[in-house]
N, C-alpha and C positions, 0 to 999 in steps of 0.2 A: 880464711873463715875459720875460729874459736870456734867448736863445738858449751851451748848455751850451757851453761855453770860444772866451769873443770877449773878445776886446781891451779890454779900459774900457781907452783911450785912445784907443780910433780905434770904440766903435760907429757898424753900419751899420744902414740902419732895416731892413735883411732880420732884424739881431741882435735885430730888438722883437719879440715874439709874442704875444700873444692870453693868460690863464692860461686859459684855459677852454677852447678848440679850438684852442693850442696852431700858430696860422696866423702867417705874419708880419702883422698888418693893415696896420704899414705902409709895408710895400713894393710893398705889395696896388694900396695907394693907398683901401687902402678906413678909411670914418671909427671908431676910438677914446679911450677917454674911459681916460688914466691916471691910478693911485688910488693908495695911499701905495707906497714904492720899489719903483719902477718895474711895477709892477703895472695891467692891459692888458684891459678892456676893446673888443672890440675892434662892427663892429656890428651881424654878423650876431648873435652871441656874445646883443645884449643886447634883438634884436630878441625874439628868443626868452623867451631872458626875460620881457621882461617882457609876453612874454602867454602862459607860463608862464604872471605866477603872479599880474600885476595884473591883465588881462584877461582869466583864465577859474581868476584866486582855486585854482589847483592850486601845491606846494610841498610842500619842508616843514619845519619847526622840527628847526636840527642844531645840534649842539655843537659849535661846530668855526667856524673863524674868516672875515668873510669877505675873502680877499680883497683888493675894495680898500677895506675900513681900516683892515683888521685887528682888529678886533671883534666878539665873539660877544654875535648881539641874539635876544633874541627875538618872535620873531618870522620868519614865510615866508623865507624859503630855497631860489637856485638853484640847484642840484650843471648841472655838467657830466658828461658822461655818459660825454669821453675820462676825465678822471682827476675821480674823483668825494667828494675834499681839494679839491677846488676849487666856494670858495659864493659867494654873492654875495649877502646883506644886500636886503629888502624894500628899507631908503632908499637901501641904492647904488645900485638898479635905476634910486627915481624924481628921484630927480641927475646919475644917469647918463646917463639920458633927458631931462630938464631944456636940462642943457650941454650933448650934444649938438646940438639942435637947436638952439640960440639961437648953434654954431658958426660964425665966418663960415672956416672949412674943409673945411667936410663940408657936405655937402648929405642929410639922416636925422633923420627922421618920426616919434615913433613910432607904434606904430598902433594902427590901431583900432580890429579885429575886428572891422569888420565888413564 
């Protein structure tokens, strides 16, 4: 997500926001993963989503597009507390966790529930 009113010819790190918490993850130096059309999930939100959906088995089937893949999936999704329209599907949670763990740019590991 991009901050409203940005100069598209001069995008700065603080202009890139997590779609789920709306914090400027890149400018804060927080791990993050980019999805389709500039969507972003930060490491903090990914940790919350992974814990809630994968480890604890919570979440809802929602009839909304996942902000990361832009698809409506018949699977559990995690909703942002800031914006109930902002969801991330189980597939994107798992793919994002795998990609973020493998990244050489960020130190992040998936929660284990223990």
